[in-house]
Residue, then its C-alpha position, 0 to 999 in steps of 0.5 A: m255408553r261404550d267409550m270409543p277411545s277406550l275401546f280403541k286403546h284397549a284393542f291396541h294393548i291387546t294387539n301389542a300383547s301378541l307381537i311375539y306370536m305375530l312376528a313368528i307368523f310373519m317369519l313363516g311368510v318370509i321363510s317361504t319366499s326366501s331365495s336362499l331356501s328356494f332349493l326346498g321348493w314347494p314342500l317348504v312353501l306348503i309347510c309354511i302356509a299350513l303353519k301360518v293357517l294353524f297359527y292364525s286360527g289359534m292366535l285369533a281365537s286366543l285374542v277373542e278369549v282375552i277380549s272377553s276376559q275369559e283369559l287375560v294372558l296369551t299363552f301357548p297352551n291356550l293357542k294349541k287348544n284353540i288351534g285344535h278347535f278352530w283351524k278347520f273353520y279358518f282354513f275353509l274361510s281362508l280359501l274364500p278369497l282364492f275362490v272369488h279370485l278364480v271366479l272373477t278371473e273366469w267371469l271377466s274373460r280371463q282378464a288378469i285381476p291382481m291377486p293382492q287386491t282381491f285378497f285385501i278386500l275379502n280378507f277383512l270379510v274372512l276376519y269378520l266371519f271368523a270372529g263371529i264363528v269363534i264368539r258363537q262357538k265359545y260364548l253364544k252357544p254355551l250361554r244360550l244367547p241370541r245373536r244381536q246386531i252390532a252397535c256400530t257408531t259413526k266414530d266406529f265406522f270412520a275408525l274401521a274405514a281409516l284402518l282399511f284405507t291404511s291397509g290398502f295403502l300398505v298392500n299397494i305400496h309396491l305399486i306406489f313406490p316400485q323403487l323402494p328397497s325390499f327391506y321397506f316392502n317387508v316392513a310394510s308387509f309386517l305393518y299390514q299384518y299388524l293392522e289385520f290383527f288390530l282390526f280383528v281385535y277391534m271388530s271382535s271388541l265391537m261384537i262382544s260389547n253387545y253381550p255384557e253377559i259374556i264379560k260377566a260370565h268370565t269375571a268374579e267378585k273375588e279374584l286372586y292374581l298370582v304374579s311371577p315377573l320376568g327380570g329386565a333382560v331381553m334374552e330372559a323374555i325371549g327364553s321364557l317363551f320356550m322355557r316357562v315352568y309353572p311356579p310351585v308357589f302358585v299351586v300352594l296359594k291356589a290350594l290354600s285360597p277359598k274356592d270362591y276366588k277366581v285365580r288368574s296367573f301371570n307367569r314370567i310374561t312381558w307385562r302389559e297395561h291391561y293386566y292391571a286391575r283394581d280391587k283384586l288380591v294380588a300375590v307377587t313372588c320374586f327372587t333378587s334379580n327380578s325384584p325391581e320388576a316385581y316392585k314396579i308391578a306391585k306399586e302400580f297394582k297398589r296405586r290402582g286400588s288392589k291389595v298387594i302381598m309380596g313374598g319369595p326369597h328376596v322379600t324374606y330377607h328385605p321385607d322393609e324394602a318390599l313394604q315400600f311397594c306393597d301392603s303386606v309381605v310374607i317372610g319365609e314360606a307361605e303355607s302357614v300364613w296364607k289362610e290368615i292373610v286371605q281372612d285379614f284381606e276380607n276383613n280389611a285388616l291386613k298386617g304389614k308382615y306375616t312370618g311363615v313357619p316351615l311346616d313338616d307337613f307342608h305338602s298336606e293341603v297342596h297335594q289334593e290341589l295337585l291331584n286336581s290340576p292338569p298334568e302340565i302343572i303337576k310335572d312342574f311341582l314334583e317335590t320329594t324333599r325341601g331343603c339340603k343337608f349341606r350348609c354352603h357359604f354362598c347358598t340361601i337354601p339353609s336359611l330359607s328351609g329352616g335349616k332342615t330337610r323335610k320330606k313328602p310321603v312317597p305314596e303321594l309322589v307315586e300318586l302324582i306320577n301315575k297321573i302324568k306318566h301317560k303324557y310325560k315319559v321323563i319327569n323332573f323332581i324340583d328338589n334342592n338335593i334329592y339325596s339329603d336323606p339317603a334312607y328316604a332316597r332309597e325308599l323313593f327309588k324303590a317305589l319308582k322302579p315299577l312306574n317305568i319312567k325316566w327322571t332327572t333332578q338335582c343331587t349332591i355327588d356324594i350319592a356315588k359313595n354308595e354303590e347300592t343307592l346309585k344302582l337303585a337310582k339307575e334302576s328306578g329310571c334316573a336319566a340325569f343328575l344336575f350336580g353343583y360341583e362349583i369348584f375344581g379338584g385342587s381348589l383352595e375352596q375345599q377348606q370351606g368343608g361341606k360338599f367342597a371337601l369331596a372335590e378331590s373325588y369329583i372326577h372319580f365319582s363322576r366316572k362312576i355315575k356315567d359308567m352307571g349310565i346316568k348323564i351329568k349336568g354340571h354347574f360351576i362357580f367362578g369368582f371365589d377368593s382363591d380364584n384368579f385368571r390363571n385358574i380358568f384353564k384349570l377349571w376348563k380342564f376339570c370340566f373337560d375331564v368330567q364332560p357333562l351333558f351341559t356345562i353351566i358357569s356362574l359368577l359367584t354372587p352374594l345373594p341376600g340370605s346367604r352367609l356370603y352376603h352377610d360377610m361381604l357386607q361386614e367387609n364392605r366389599i359389595t360394590n353393586l346393590n342394583w338387584r338386576s345384577y344379582a342373576c349370577h352373571d355379574l361380579v357385584f363385589r370387589h374381588k381380592g385377586m381379579n380386576n372386576f372390569i376385565l372379568k366382566k368382559v371375559y365372562p361371556f367368553i368363559l360361559y360360551a367357550f366352556f359350554f361348546t368345548t366341554s359339554t356333550a350338548g355343546f359339541i353337538l350344537a357346534g358340529l351342527f352349526i359348522g355343518w350348516i355353514i359348510f352346507i350353505s357355503r357350497 
């Protein structure tokens, strides 16, 4: 028998998972009625109403997918897909309250009938009808299931009645308390919208509970959960809504897993209670800064009876720490050990540690999986080389990649690009350094020329030493390079050697690259032992002279796996082992020449001041902001 309290709780969790999208819909309503934007008039109102209809149709249909277990996570791609399928249905249904209002007004001799009351009563009928349409189109038709009567218990009836009563109170709050400030009316409006979504989820859950065939069709005996968690920062969670890259390791694990596994991905999302499950194979990957969130998720999955495998850079260097929260860890790359892990899982014989060996043909089995993937996944895993020719003191890449650079066959890359170039005219190679092997880079650039694409990637600035190669990169479609300058010309850190030995030529090389018509994104690090507060202006002047498209400033961070981390442990200089602080925005070690407290306070100013005063993008954004301020103040 269906458990009403658990159904209510489940509906609550699913509704809460849509809060960000719900807030966006609510803001559309606020904007359309904003007096400060009234000069835009009816066009703005109509645009906001149209967007609201589109968002509603996509969101409600996506919620049905979550209820049915077709999906577990609300994602923007699914929302877009559902908008395309269901906006017309929702649009015509949403006209029903307006039509009934006009008919009643005419029928009752043009007496004024309050529109909110009409809409309130009929809106729930619209939600009920739309839920029925989505369920019929998505499940009943494809599965050839007959319609069944909803089994609504007395408890369900009273729950629905309570929701309707509360909604009615919120709709009429302006009549009950006319003296309330407008802020409280906005709060009541948002709560009403929340209850709309909750009621829709609850009604849809009641409908789907009569069709166990739907749940069965979207669950599998063997399921693999792939988890890449967010860090703990609020801004990171907000940013992930707009900039979310599909983790390449997800493609790797999917390619190497047996085809009878249903794979579900949880990529940098705000974690929800209903994502946890028992008896699953769960793979969690993490960096150092998001390892606390990864540990929390892994521990809860393990507590509920799933088998949890952890991997990634942080786990590679702290496997014993990770094993406190999971069943097994992967040390190094997963390509050489994942099949063994799955086999051991199926035999209930998982080992604690699996050590991956860097494979020269790391790409072989994954390539076919990529070819069968949609373009939006392929574009996030265009990797030409793995590793870097330099051995920077602060970097973990040398130890992660086995101290060598491995290359993917150029024809395979051309094959992948041909699959996506109709959709993406600018692509990004995720290499650590595309110029690690100059001969290979030239071969690649020649192969890219006929494809008529634009591309960006990370590179080291020594590419500018070879005019022919630089010209070939431009001719092949190179739009921008991200260079890790890290230091300014004249810095004492040049003594480290490697790419830092090129620092005196940074300005010269940068001008050559920009003259070639290739944009530059610049990354810099502040906090080396030779740095002090007087150096900030020297670094700023250097950034201003380079004038990259974007200027990124990080604080030196001894990441586990780097020689810097090892040395600072030996010198007992690390003052903070809270891994959340290892996102390169906090000084986690005792600096020899600067006060940590002062630097912590000054860093946000450095970050934004450098961006807005030394980069092209910063100039543009600052100009737009100043123009907006002048416009609205007139």
